[in-house]
Backbone as ProteinMPNN parsed JSONL, in Angstrom:
{"seq_chain_A": "MSFIIVQNFGEAARCVSNRTQQKYSNIPWTKIIGMRHKIVHDYLTVDDKIVWDVVKHEIPQLLAELKKIFPNISYDQYEESDDV", "coords_chain_A": {"N_chain_A": [[0.813, -1.196, 0.0], [1.993, 1.233, 0.699], [3.677, 1.875, -1.434], [1.839, 2.433, -3.42], [0.603, 4.725, -2.437], [2.708, 6.623, -2.53], [3.193, 6.524, -5.257], [0.726, 7.48, -6.248], [0.748, 10.133, -5.265], [2.917, 11.093, -6.718], [1.964, 10.872, -9.345], [-0.163, 12.685, -9.232], [1.259, 15.035, -8.679], [2.639, 15.37, -11.047], [0.676, 16.39, -12.64], [0.288, 18.943, -11.834], [0.54, 22.271, -12.734], [3.416, 24.025, -14.069], [3.462, 26.679, -13.327], [1.901, 26.69, -10.984], [3.475, 24.994, -9.434], [5.74, 26.595, -9.153], [4.639, 28.711, -7.774], [4.015, 27.528, -5.338], [6.508, 26.754, -4.121], [7.508, 25.635, -1.841], [6.698, 23.062, -1.678], [8.074, 19.939, -2.415], [8.052, 19.309, -5.371], [9.564, 18.188, -7.543], [11.029, 16.163, -6.285], [8.964, 14.541, -5.359], [7.781, 13.692, -7.756], [10.014, 12.448, -8.862], [10.446, 10.326, -7.066], [8.202, 8.822, -7.546], [8.733, 8.044, -10.206], [10.977, 6.435, -9.757], [9.853, 4.317, -8.254], [8.034, 3.267, -10.108], [9.53, 2.73, -12.447], [12.015, 1.707, -11.745], [11.765, -0.267, -9.887], [12.978, -2.567, -8.81], [15.191, -1.811, -7.408], [14.307, -0.266, -5.344], [14.265, 0.887, -2.049], [12.531, -0.441, 0.479], [12.358, 0.473, 3.11], [12.934, 3.186, 2.945], [10.76, 4.109, 1.454], [8.692, 3.496, 3.232], [9.402, 5.165, 5.372], [9.019, 7.669, 4.175], [6.238, 7.578, 3.734], [5.255, 7.414, 6.363], [6.352, 9.663, 7.665], [6.868, 11.903, 5.987], [4.712, 12.199, 4.185], [2.436, 12.884, 5.845], [3.162, 15.54, 6.575], [3.268, 16.697, 4.063], [0.595, 16.427, 3.294], [-0.618, 18.211, 5.076], [0.33, 20.663, 4.104], [-0.692, 20.59, 1.482], [-3.434, 20.635, 1.971], [-3.782, 23.251, 2.765], [-3.237, 24.593, 0.41], [-4.923, 23.449, -1.531], [-7.821, 23.34, -0.548], [-10.33, 22.252, -1.169], [-10.165, 19.653, -1.978], [-10.575, 16.184, -1.357], [-8.835, 14.356, 1.033], [-9.093, 12.061, 2.367], [-8.509, 9.308, 1.845], [-5.812, 9.226, 2.19], [-5.255, 9.86, 4.735], [-3.836, 9.096, 7.921], [-3.729, 5.679, 8.681], [-4.037, 2.362, 10.042], [-3.529, 0.414, 8.17], [-1.742, 1.249, 6.271]], "CA_chain_A": [[0.0, 0.0, 0.0], [2.822, 2.441, 0.78], [4.154, 2.19, -2.784], [0.713, 3.014, -4.156], [0.417, 6.086, -1.936], [3.767, 7.462, -3.105], [2.943, 6.564, -6.705], [-0.413, 8.376, -6.475], [1.193, 11.504, -5.063], [3.761, 11.439, -7.85], [1.092, 11.065, -10.514], [-0.886, 13.946, -9.042], [2.224, 16.131, -8.78], [2.939, 15.547, -12.471], [-0.433, 17.12, -13.261], [0.292, 20.314, -11.343], [1.207, 23.136, -13.714], [4.687, 24.64, -13.67], [3.132, 27.942, -12.655], [1.478, 26.369, -9.619], [4.652, 24.472, -8.737], [6.582, 27.735, -8.804], [3.927, 29.493, -6.757], [4.116, 26.787, -4.078], [7.837, 26.136, -4.214], [7.808, 24.931, -0.594], [6.376, 21.645, -1.912], [9.17, 19.366, -3.21], [7.414, 18.694, -6.532], [10.515, 17.384, -8.312], [11.336, 14.958, -5.506], [7.757, 13.705, -5.342], [7.688, 13.087, -9.092], [11.17, 11.562, -9.01], [10.238, 9.093, -6.302], [7.204, 8.054, -8.307], [9.439, 7.434, -11.334], [11.828, 5.362, -9.216], [9.0, 3.181, -7.883], [7.388, 2.7, -11.286], [10.444, 2.297, -13.503], [13.232, 1.094, -11.219], [11.239, -0.854, -8.653], [13.822, -3.626, -8.252], [16.211, -1.229, -6.531], [13.663, 0.599, -4.36], [14.456, 0.503, -0.652], [11.232, -0.419, 1.164], [12.449, 1.262, 4.344], [12.852, 4.598, 2.577], [9.363, 4.371, 1.081], [7.904, 3.472, 4.462], [9.733, 6.383, 6.104], [8.34, 8.768, 3.485], [4.798, 7.471, 3.988], [4.945, 7.657, 7.781], [6.86, 10.925, 8.203], [6.823, 13.04, 5.066], [3.373, 12.347, 3.606], [1.562, 13.69, 6.712], [3.547, 16.951, 6.448], [2.848, 17.106, 2.725], [-0.862, 16.561, 3.335], [-0.949, 19.453, 5.781], [0.59, 21.765, 3.17], [-1.621, 20.504, 0.355], [-4.761, 21.055, 2.44], [-3.791, 24.713, 2.764], [-3.207, 25.062, -0.981], [-6.091, 22.91, -2.244], [-8.723, 22.939, 0.538], [-11.561, 21.609, -1.636], [-9.899, 18.279, -2.389], [-10.666, 15.21, -0.269], [-7.594, 13.634, 1.291], [-9.449, 11.003, 3.31], [-7.855, 8.028, 1.583], [-4.408, 9.319, 2.55], [-5.113, 10.126, 6.164], [-3.15, 7.996, 8.587], [-4.504, 4.51, 9.096], [-3.187, 1.244, 10.438], [-3.245, -0.496, 7.067], [-0.868, 1.881, 5.285]], "C_chain_A": [[0.861, 1.266, 0.0], [3.355, 2.846, -0.588], [3.055, 2.881, -3.586], [0.481, 4.463, -3.717], [1.445, 7.021, -2.565], [3.569, 7.599, -4.611], [1.796, 7.529, -7.017], [-0.029, 9.837, -6.292], [2.059, 11.968, -6.229], [2.956, 11.698, -9.106], [0.353, 12.393, -10.414], [0.053, 15.138, -9.213], [2.592, 16.41, -10.234], [1.876, 16.389, -13.17], [-0.506, 18.581, -12.815], [1.103, 21.167, -12.317], [2.521, 23.692, -13.165], [4.447, 25.932, -12.899], [2.742, 27.687, -11.199], [2.645, 25.821, -8.812], [5.572, 25.607, -8.306], [5.945, 28.568, -7.7], [4.058, 28.857, -5.376], [5.427, 26.015, -4.058], [8.272, 25.446, -2.914], [7.475, 23.441, -0.686], [7.487, 21.067, -2.796], [8.655, 18.59, -4.435], [8.349, 17.746, -7.271], [10.855, 16.082, -7.584], [10.153, 13.998, -5.475], [7.628, 12.963, -6.674], [8.829, 12.092, -9.304], [11.009, 10.259, -8.254], [9.209, 8.208, -6.988], [7.868, 7.338, -9.478], [10.298, 6.258, -10.875], [10.992, 4.124, -8.901], [8.441, 2.489, -9.123], [8.386, 2.078, -12.257], [11.689, 1.572, -13.011], [12.926, 0.368, -9.908], [12.115, -1.931, -8.036], [14.886, -3.088, -7.303], [15.624, -0.296, -5.475], [13.876, 0.027, -2.96], [13.123, 0.665, 0.08], [11.247, 0.464, 2.407], [12.358, 2.756, 4.05], [11.414, 4.963, 2.229], [8.497, 4.423, 2.334], [8.15, 4.738, 5.283], [9.034, 7.592, 5.492], [6.854, 8.754, 3.808], [4.464, 7.849, 5.433], [5.326, 9.053, 8.259], [6.696, 12.116, 7.271], [5.445, 13.268, 4.451], [2.447, 13.134, 4.543], [1.882, 15.186, 6.648], [3.103, 17.5, 5.095], [1.335, 17.316, 2.684], [-1.281, 17.873, 3.999], [-0.752, 20.66, 4.863], [-0.411, 21.762, 2.021], [-3.029, 20.941, 0.749], [-4.88, 22.569, 2.485], [-3.925, 25.255, 1.339], [-4.484, 24.692, -1.725], [-7.125, 22.431, -1.23], [-9.97, 22.19, 0.088], [-11.375, 20.164, -2.091], [-9.999, 17.362, -1.171], [-9.356, 14.43, -0.164], [-7.831, 12.424, 2.187], [-8.681, 9.704, 3.084], [-6.383, 8.034, 1.971], [-4.178, 9.663, 4.013], [-4.523, 8.889, 6.827], [-4.132, 6.898, 8.998], [-3.538, 3.38, 9.413], [-2.793, 0.346, 9.28], [-2.368, 0.124, 5.982], [0.378, 1.084, 5.121]], "O_chain_A": [[0.499, 2.261, -0.629], [3.473, 4.037, -0.874], [3.326, 3.811, -4.346], [0.196, 5.325, -4.548], [1.093, 8.085, -3.073], [3.76, 8.68, -5.169], [1.894, 8.314, -7.961], [-0.438, 10.689, -7.082], [1.944, 13.11, -6.675], [3.237, 12.64, -9.847], [0.256, 13.134, -11.392], [-0.32, 16.14, -9.824], [2.83, 17.559, -10.607], [2.156, 17.028, -14.185], [-1.282, 19.361, -13.366], [2.226, 20.812, -12.676], [2.705, 23.81, -11.954], [5.151, 26.232, -11.935], [3.2, 28.385, -10.294], [2.79, 26.145, -7.633], [6.123, 25.575, -7.205], [6.63, 29.067, -6.807], [4.195, 29.554, -4.37], [5.445, 24.786, -3.988], [9.289, 24.753, -2.89], [7.925, 22.651, 0.144], [7.809, 21.654, -3.829], [8.807, 17.371, -4.518], [7.967, 16.62, -7.589], [10.954, 15.025, -8.207], [10.33, 12.783, -5.557], [7.395, 11.754, -6.703], [8.622, 11.015, -9.865], [11.395, 9.2, -8.75], [9.341, 6.984, -7.003], [7.6, 6.162, -9.72], [10.339, 5.216, -11.528], [11.38, 3.007, -9.244], [8.384, 1.26, -9.178], [8.122, 1.02, -12.827], [12.351, 0.888, -13.792], [13.713, 0.388, -8.961], [12.005, -2.188, -6.837], [15.422, -3.834, -6.483], [16.371, 0.395, -4.781], [13.689, -1.167, -2.727], [12.648, 1.785, 0.274], [10.256, 1.125, 2.716], [11.766, 3.506, 4.826], [10.909, 6.001, 2.658], [7.656, 5.312, 2.47], [7.21, 5.317, 5.827], [8.515, 8.443, 6.214], [6.273, 9.794, 4.12], [3.475, 8.541, 5.676], [4.688, 9.581, 9.169], [6.414, 13.224, 7.727], [5.054, 14.412, 4.22], [1.719, 14.0, 4.058], [0.969, 16.012, 6.666], [2.621, 18.628, 4.999], [0.858, 18.288, 2.097], [-2.192, 18.555, 3.528], [-1.577, 21.574, 4.849], [-0.918, 22.814, 1.632], [-3.738, 21.549, -0.054], [-5.962, 23.114, 2.266], [-4.625, 26.238, 1.093], [-5.054, 25.505, -2.452], [-7.295, 21.223, -1.064], [-10.614, 21.543, 0.914], [-12.328, 19.526, -2.541], [-9.558, 17.724, -0.08], [-8.845, 13.914, -1.157], [-6.884, 11.833, 2.705], [-8.249, 9.07, 4.046], [-5.765, 6.974, 2.071], [-3.038, 9.744, 4.47], [-4.695, 7.771, 6.342], [-5.192, 7.151, 9.57], [-2.355, 3.451, 9.08], [-1.826, -0.408, 9.386], [-2.265, -0.425, 4.885], [1.247, 1.452, 4.331]]}, "name": "protein", "num_of_chains": 1, "seq": "MSFIIVQNFGEAARCVSNRTQQKYSNIPWTKIIGMRHKIVHDYLTVDDKIVWDVVKHEIPQLLAELKKIFPNISYDQYEESDDV"}
């Protein structure tokens, strides 16, 4: 599940316009997209511990920032749960 979460964030980040990415430069858009590429295209060398660390520690911070920027989007499926 953690790989899917990171992959989904990367896919969504790819759809954000350059203008919006520049406006909200505090979001690490390039890193988010890059991690998605690593998981999708180079999955045999992905370190599960790094992905898990991102999901448990960085995704919650990212969600908090995204909620400020895009308050009308539902983030329920990414809220912390035991089955992540």
